[in-house]
N, C-alpha and C positions, 0 to 999 in steps of 0.2 A: 504492500500499500504506499503511496506517494504521498507528499504533504498537502497534493491537491483534492485526493480523493475523501467525498463528503464521508462524516461516520454517521452511520444510522442507526438512532436511539429509537428501543423498544419504547412505544407511547404508554404511556401511566397508566395503572390500572385502574383509578381513580377517574381519570377523564374516562377511558370507555366506558365505565360505570354511569359515571354519569349520563353520557350521551345515550347509553342503552334505556337508562329510567326517562329521557328526555322524550324519545321518540315513543315509548310505550305507552306515556300520556297524552303524546299527539295524538296516539292512535287511538288512546279510550275515548279522548273528545271526539274527535271525528266517530266512530260507531254511538257513543252514548247523543249527538246530535241526530244520527241518522235515527235511533231508537225514538227518539222525541217525535219527530216527524212521523213517522212511521204509526205511530198511534193515537195521532190527529189528521192525518190527511191521506189522501189514496195512493195506493202507490206511485201510480203513473205520473203523480203531480209533483212528487218530489224529485228534487234536480241534484245532479253534484254541487252546482253551485251555490244551492243554498245549503246542503250541510258542511260546503267548506267554507262558508261565509259564518255560519253557527259555530262551527269549531274553530274559527278564525286564524284558519289556514288557507293554504291556493288550493286549485283545482287539481294542479298538478302531483299534491301531496298526498291529496284521496286519492287518484288513482295511481299513483308511484305503490302506494300501501296495500290498497283493496282491490284495485283493478275496476271495478264498476259495481253497479247497486247488488248485485247478485252477491259478491265479493261481502259488501259492506249487511246484507239480509243474512248471509252466514254469521258472522259475528253478533248483529244486532238477537238473534233468534237465541242466541247463549244468554244473553241479557234478559231476556224475555222469559225464560224457562226458569232461571235463577228467583226473578221478581215474583213469575208465580208459584213455584215451592215454597215462597217464603211466606205467600198469605195463603197458601192450600193446606200451611201445616197443623194436622188434627192427631189426636190419638185414636188410635186404629180402632175402629169399632161403634166411635163417637158420630151416630147419623145425623144427629138434630145439629153439631157443630160444622160436621165438615160440609155441611149443605151449606150453611151459615158463611161458611168462609171460599166456598166455592162462587158463592154470590157475589162476595164481596170481590171477590176476584174477577168474576164480567162484569160488576160496573165499573172496575178501573181501566179493563180492556176488550172485552165484549165488544164494544161498536167496532172497534181496528179489527177484529178476527173476523168479523161479519160483513166487511169493506174486504178484507184481504181474500176470503173465501168466495167473495162473488166475482174474482178477479181471476181465480185459478184455472178456469180454462182457455181465459186469454193469454194468461201471462204465466207459462208452465213453470220459470224459474221462480215463481214463489211456492210452487209444489212442495219441495224437499222442507222449506219451514212448517210448512202447515201438516204436512206426512207427520213431522216429528211431534206437533202439536198434538194429533189426536192418539200418537203410540202414549203419549207421555200422560194424557187424559185417561184413557184403559188403564196402564199401570196406576194409576192414584186410583182408578176405582177399583180395582183388585187389592191396592193395599188397605184401603183404609173401611171399605164397605165390604169387601171380598169376606171378610171372616164374621159378618153377619149371615153369611149363606150356610146352611147344612151342607152335610158330605150328600154328593147328588153325582153321578154318572157327568163324567166328562162333556159329553151331549148337552145335557140338561143346564150344567154348570155352565156353559158357553151362553147359553141362551139367555140364563138370569144375568151374566155381566152385561150381553149385549144389552138388556132392558133397562138395565143400572145404567149403562153410559148413554143411552137414550135419554133417561129422564132427567141427566144431569149435563148436557150437551149445550152449546152455548146457542145452541138453534132453539133449544128449550126454553132459557132463560128471554131471547129474543122475544119468541110468542108472548112469552107474559108479562116481562118489561115493555116491548117497544109496540109491539101490535095490537096486545090488549091493553096497553095504556097503565099495568098495574105498578103500586108503588114499590121499591127495593125491598121492602120488609114482606110485602105481598106475595113480591114474586119468589123470594127464599121458600114462604110458606108454601108455596105451589107446588117450588119443585120438591120441597121434603116432603108433600103428601103424594105424590107419584113415586120417590124413592121407595118411601114408605109400603106402597100399595104393592109394589115389587118385591118388596122383602115377604112379605106376609103368601104371596101368591106363591112363592117360592119357598115356602116354609118355616121362614126364619123366626124365631122364636118371640122377637120384638124389636121394636125401629132403633134400639139405643143397645143392646144388649150383643155379643157374638152368639150364634147358636150352638146346641151343643153338637159335639162331632159322633158317631157311634162310638158305643160303650161306654158314655157320658151320661152320666144322670143329669136330666132336665131342672 
């Protein structure tokens, strides 16, 4: 090495760490900006220009990090799932509280979900997010309400869970809350009525107590 050769020094770790944290904070601002718009607007109304302005970055930054709206949607879906999980947390088998928490969740996101569902056929890019929502909802029903069902053959249990999914679906909330104009409290009670009817139809012991399994005393 001669005296004119530059000496390459490794970057200081704390500088690299600070830059990585700043990049992650910027990415989170962008996703949160998209998430807020997602809950209040039709998907085709949301533009990258608007998201960039909301997040305080350039459009080029948004594109470089996420590519397009589909990339943003995939990340925003994670925020949505976390919020839904938090609002729906319920002791297993507590039917009344489960339906009350579900109805409160729909008060927060129900209208937005209905808008996205309306565009599913015209905009296939939204389908993965909606499919995730369907799977997550069924899993929630299985976890929280499933223990109230008695033992039964697999086919019968599938029909019972199907009926509980329908009774707690966002379209059921919309029919009561928006189409019929019921209050939030009346909507929750209406959904609870349907859930209890399903449980009774399939032999659940009560609306709030897990049904006994074979070999257990009632």
